[in-house]
Structures are given as C-alpha cells and as structure tokens.
C-alpha positions as CSV (number, residue, x, y, z in Angstrom):
1,M,-44.1,-8.4,7.8
2,E,-45.0,-5.3,10.5
3,D,-42.2,-6.0,12.6
4,D,-39.9,-6.5,9.6
5,I,-41.0,-3.0,8.3
6,K,-40.4,-1.4,11.6
7,S,-37.2,-3.4,11.9
8,Y,-35.8,-1.7,8.9
9,C,-37.1,1.6,9.5
10,Q,-35.1,1.5,12.7
11,E,-32.0,0.0,11.1
12,A,-32.1,2.9,8.2
13,A,-32.9,5.5,10.9
14,S,-29.6,4.2,13.3
15,G,-27.4,4.0,10.1
16,F,-28.4,7.7,8.8
17,T,-27.9,9.0,12.6
18,R,-24.0,7.6,12.6
19,L,-23.5,8.8,9.1
20,A,-23.7,12.2,10.5
21,D,-20.1,11.0,12.3
22,L,-18.8,11.3,8.2
23,A,-19.2,15.3,8.4
24,P,-15.7,16.1,8.6
25,D,-15.0,14.0,5.2
26,I,-17.8,14.6,3.4
27,Q,-17.1,18.3,3.4
28,R,-13.4,17.4,2.7
29,A,-14.8,15.2,-0.3
30,A,-17.1,18.8,-1.3
31,E,-14.4,20.8,-1.0
32,C,-12.3,18.7,-3.4
33,M,-15.1,18.3,-5.8
34,I,-15.5,22.0,-5.7
35,E,-12.1,23.0,-6.3
36,A,-12.3,20.9,-9.5
37,V,-14.9,22.4,-11.1
38,R,-13.9,26.3,-10.3
39,G,-10.7,25.1,-11.7
40,G,-12.0,23.8,-15.2
41,G,-12.5,19.9,-14.0
42,K,-15.4,17.7,-14.1
43,I,-16.5,15.3,-11.8
44,M,-16.7,11.6,-13.3
45,F,-18.8,9.1,-11.5
46,C,-18.7,5.1,-11.7
47,G,-20.2,2.0,-10.1
48,N,-21.7,-1.7,-10.7
49,G,-25.1,-2.5,-10.7
50,G,-27.2,-0.1,-8.1
51,S,-24.5,2.1,-8.0
52,A,-24.0,2.3,-11.2
53,A,-27.7,4.2,-11.1
54,D,-26.6,6.3,-8.5
55,A,-23.6,7.1,-10.3
56,Q,-25.8,8.3,-13.1
57,H,-28.4,9.8,-10.9
58,L,-25.5,11.9,-9.3
59,A,-23.9,13.0,-12.7
60,A,-27.4,14.3,-13.5
61,E,-27.8,16.4,-10.8
62,L,-24.7,18.2,-11.7
63,E,-25.6,18.4,-14.9
64,G,-29.0,19.6,-15.2
65,R,-30.0,20.8,-11.6
66,Y,-30.2,19.5,-7.9
67,L,-32.2,22.3,-6.2
68,L,-31.2,25.6,-7.6
69,D,-31.7,27.1,-11.3
70,R,-27.9,27.5,-12.3
71,P,-26.0,26.8,-15.3
72,P,-25.3,23.3,-15.7
73,L,-22.0,21.8,-14.1
74,P,-19.6,19.2,-15.5
75,G,-20.7,16.0,-14.1
76,M,-20.2,12.5,-16.3
77,A,-21.3,9.1,-15.5
78,L,-18.6,6.1,-17.0
79,T,-21.9,3.7,-16.7
80,V,-24.0,5.1,-19.6
81,N,-21.7,4.3,-23.1
82,T,-22.9,1.0,-23.6
83,S,-21.1,1.0,-26.7
84,S,-17.8,2.0,-24.5
85,L,-18.7,-0.3,-21.9
86,T,-19.2,-3.4,-24.2
87,A,-16.6,-2.7,-26.6
88,I,-14.0,-1.9,-23.8
89,G,-15.4,-5.2,-22.1
90,N,-15.0,-7.4,-25.2
91,D,-11.6,-6.3,-26.0
92,Y,-10.0,-5.6,-22.8
93,G,-12.1,-7.1,-20.2
94,F,-14.8,-5.8,-17.8
95,V,-12.0,-4.9,-15.4
96,D,-11.0,-2.0,-17.8
97,V,-14.7,-0.7,-18.6
98,F,-14.4,2.3,-16.5
99,A,-10.6,2.6,-16.4
100,R,-10.4,3.3,-19.8
101,Q,-12.9,6.0,-20.2
102,L,-11.4,7.5,-17.3
103,Q,-8.0,7.7,-19.4
104,A,-9.5,9.2,-22.1
105,H,-12.0,11.8,-20.4
106,G,-10.0,12.5,-17.1
107,R,-7.5,15.3,-16.5
108,R,-5.2,15.8,-13.8
109,G,-7.5,18.2,-11.6
110,D,-10.7,16.3,-12.0
111,V,-12.3,14.3,-9.7
112,L,-13.7,10.5,-9.5
113,V,-16.5,9.3,-7.6
114,A,-16.2,5.6,-7.1
115,L,-19.4,3.8,-5.5
116,S,-18.9,0.3,-4.4
117,T,-21.1,-1.3,-1.6
118,S,-18.3,-3.6,-0.7
119,G,-15.1,-1.5,-1.9
120,N,-13.8,-4.4,-3.9
121,S,-15.2,-4.0,-7.1
122,P,-12.5,-4.7,-9.4
123,N,-13.4,-2.4,-12.5
124,V,-14.0,0.5,-9.8
125,V,-10.7,-0.2,-8.0
126,K,-8.7,-0.3,-11.4
127,A,-10.4,3.2,-12.3
128,I,-9.5,4.4,-8.9
129,T,-5.7,3.6,-9.5
130,V,-6.0,4.8,-12.8
131,A,-6.9,8.0,-11.6
132,R,-4.4,8.4,-8.9
133,E,-1.7,7.8,-11.4
134,M,-3.5,10.7,-13.8
135,G,-3.4,13.0,-10.9
136,V,-7.4,13.0,-10.5
137,V,-8.8,12.8,-7.3
138,V,-10.6,10.3,-6.0
139,V,-13.8,10.3,-3.4
140,G,-14.8,6.8,-2.8
141,L,-18.1,5.7,-1.1
142,T,-18.1,2.6,0.6
143,G,-19.4,0.5,3.2
144,E,-18.3,0.7,6.7
145,R,-15.2,-1.8,5.9
146,G,-13.9,0.2,2.9
147,G,-12.6,-2.9,1.0
148,E,-9.6,-2.2,-1.1
149,M,-10.6,1.3,-1.8
150,D,-10.1,2.3,1.9
151,G,-6.5,3.1,1.4
152,L,-6.6,4.0,-2.4
153,C,-9.0,6.9,-2.0
154,S,-8.0,10.9,-1.6
155,V,-11.5,10.8,0.5
156,C,-12.9,7.8,1.5
157,L,-16.3,7.8,3.0
158,K,-17.4,4.3,4.7
159,V,-20.8,4.7,5.4
160,P,-22.0,2.8,8.7
161,S,-23.3,-0.3,7.5
162,G,-22.4,-3.6,6.1
163,F,-25.9,-4.1,4.5
164,T,-26.2,-3.6,0.8
165,P,-29.5,-1.7,0.8
166,M,-28.9,0.6,3.4
167,I,-25.2,1.1,2.1
168,Q,-26.7,2.3,-1.4
169,Q,-29.2,4.3,0.8
170,M,-26.7,6.1,2.7
171,H,-24.8,6.7,-0.9
172,I,-27.6,8.5,-2.5
173,A,-27.8,10.7,0.5
174,V,-24.3,11.4,0.8
175,G,-24.2,12.1,-3.3
176,H,-27.1,14.3,-2.8
177,M,-24.9,16.3,0.1
178,L,-22.2,16.8,-1.8
179,C,-24.0,17.9,-4.9
180,G,-25.8,20.2,-3.1
181,F,-22.4,21.9,-1.7
182,V,-20.9,21.9,-4.9
183,E,-24.3,23.6,-6.4
184,E,-24.6,26.0,-3.9
185,A,-21.0,26.8,-4.3
186,L,-20.6,27.2,-7.8
187,A,-24.2,28.9,-8.3
188,K,-23.2,31.8,-6.9
C-alpha cells in the first residue's frame, strides 16, 4: 500500500506541474468570467456526479466568499434544485436537465462553466449547445482528450490527465484559481 500511495502522489505532482501549461487559457477563462459579472451577468456551473459537487462548491465560492470578505458574486449551480432536476428529467429526459434550467436563467453575456471529466456527458454537451445559441460564454473543464466539449467551448481547459480522480482534483484547483481571480478583480 505504501508504494501505491507514493505512486499516486507522484502522479498528482506531475499532473499539477503540467497544469501550469494551461496558464494562458485559465487567464482567458477568468477574464470571460470577470467581464460577465462586471457587465451584470452571472456564472452558472453544471456537471454530473463528482463534477456536480464541484459545480456546487465553486458556485458557493462566489456566492459566499473564496478568500476575501466582499459582497456576494452571482454564481449558480444548475445541479442543486432537485425538484427541477427530477421534473425535467421525468418530463423531457436527463439530457435536458441543465439545458432547460439554462434557458430559464441564462442571458447573453453570462458564463456557463461546464465540467465533465470525459468531455462527453450528453446533458453537459446539450447545455453547452444551448448556451452557445443563447450567447452565453462557455468555459469547459475536461480531461486531456477534451471529448465533444473540445470544439464547443469558448475556452476548453483540458487538464493533463486521463484518470478521473486526477482530473477532478485538477478541476477543483482550476476552479479555485478562477474564483480567486474573479473575486480579486471584483472586490476592488
């Protein structure tokens, strides 16, 4: 077990070192988010499973606070309203659970942060397609392959791993960076 622990830690360290190569794209994503909020828009998040938890976590960093004591920022997780999720899933299908909420709450100039480790989650891809039609900027967080999301997002942050747990760890790190940059820019 000790060797497995060391191997896991080495893989994580290597992945996070390579994550720095995404700095220009992370900066572009942060700038999109800052511009949206400055323009009166909001940042919405979606994902499934662990990515749903990350979506909620990151929305909370904006609505509450990340590191600075400042007014709340408009963040919203499309993963939290169980009545909407189950009604939409029942009436229209699970593929529409995020797209319909996005249509209800999204506006041109908002940002959708879409999380999918594979980049192929049908309900996330559908939300991205709807977002683009609505003029909502899309920041995608995926694994190294990018999947379908790679060609659909305004900025696609393909973290350097194909291993789901590592991808999720890097997604939360990138999400924290994004929230930090948004908070710093808008708390002034």
